[in-house]
C-alpha positions in Angstrom: 37.2 -248.8 70.2 40.4 -247.3 68.9 38.5 -243.7 70.3 38.0 -244.9 73.5 41.8 -246.5 74.4 43.0 -243.2 72.6 40.0 -241.4 75.2 41.0 -243.8 78.3 45.2 -243.0 77.5 44.5 -239.5 77.3 43.1 -239.6 81.0 45.8 -242.1 81.5 47.8 -238.9 80.7 46.8 -237.0 83.3 46.9 -239.0 86.0 50.6 -239.9 85.4 50.7 -236.1 85.1 49.2 -236.2 88.4 51.1 -238.4 90.1 54.5 -236.3 89.1 52.5 -233.1 91.1 52.5 -235.4 93.8 55.8 -237.0 93.8 57.7 -232.9 93.1 55.5 -232.0 96.8 56.3 -235.6 98.9 58.2 -238.1 97.3 56.5 -242.1 98.2 58.1 -245.5 96.3 54.4 -246.5 96.6 53.8 -243.2 94.4 56.7 -243.8 91.7 55.7 -247.2 90.9 51.5 -246.2 90.7 53.1 -243.5 88.5 55.0 -245.2 86.6 52.2 -248.1 85.7 50.0 -245.6 84.5 52.9 -244.1 82.8 52.9 -247.6 81.0 48.9 -247.8 80.7 48.7 -244.3 79.3 51.3 -245.6 76.2 50.3 -249.0 75.6 46.4 -247.2 75.6 47.7 -244.7 72.7 49.8 -247.8 70.7 46.1 -249.5 70.8 44.5 -246.5 69.5 47.3 -245.6 66.6 46.7 -249.3 65.8 43.9 -247.9 63.9 44.5 -244.1 63.9 46.0 -241.4 62.1 49.5 -240.7 64.1 48.3 -236.1 62.9 44.9 -237.4 65.3 45.8 -239.4 67.8 49.3 -237.9 69.3 47.8 -234.5 69.5 44.4 -235.7 71.0 45.9 -237.8 73.4 48.6 -234.6 74.8 45.3 -232.0 74.7 43.5 -234.4 76.8 46.2 -234.8 79.1 47.4 -230.8 79.0 42.7 -230.2 79.4 43.0 -232.8 82.3 45.7 -231.2 84.0 44.8 -228.4 84.5 41.9 -229.6 85.8 43.4 -231.3 88.0 45.4 -228.0 88.7 43.0 -225.7 89.7 41.0 -228.6 91.5 43.1 -230.3 93.7 46.0 -228.0 93.7 44.2 -224.5 93.8 46.3 -223.2 90.8 44.6 -220.0 89.9 42.8 -219.4 86.4 42.2 -216.5 84.6 40.2 -215.4 80.9 43.8 -216.1 79.4 44.2 -219.5 80.7 40.0 -220.2 80.2 41.0 -219.6 76.1 43.7 -221.3 75.5 42.2 -224.5 76.9 39.0 -223.3 74.7 41.1 -222.7 72.0 42.2 -226.7 72.2 39.2 -228.5 72.6 37.9 -226.3 69.6 41.2 -227.4 68.1 41.0 -231.2 69.3 38.1 -231.5 68.2 38.7 -229.7 64.3 41.8 -233.0 64.5 38.5 -234.9 65.0 36.7 -234.5 62.1 39.2 -235.6 60.2 38.9 -238.7 60.8 35.1 -239.0 59.0 
């Protein structure tokens, strides 16, 4: 259950980061409220996962999911160009998250 909460927290982090980007393009109170709710939900899910998982595993994976998710959203929605070095960086982050996750076994 902790892993499901951690994955949800990472996805919610991607969502609130996208909300911040959306507000930078066009501010609205509704988007601000939704972004604040997503921040709270993400932190709540992270807290829930940390009740079982160690900090040194949960936090890096949470930020990893959020950062990789943000790159994916930026490429798809905002048409950000990503080159070989960017793909290599995301790949290294993904491999690092996998290796950190192995520490729970």
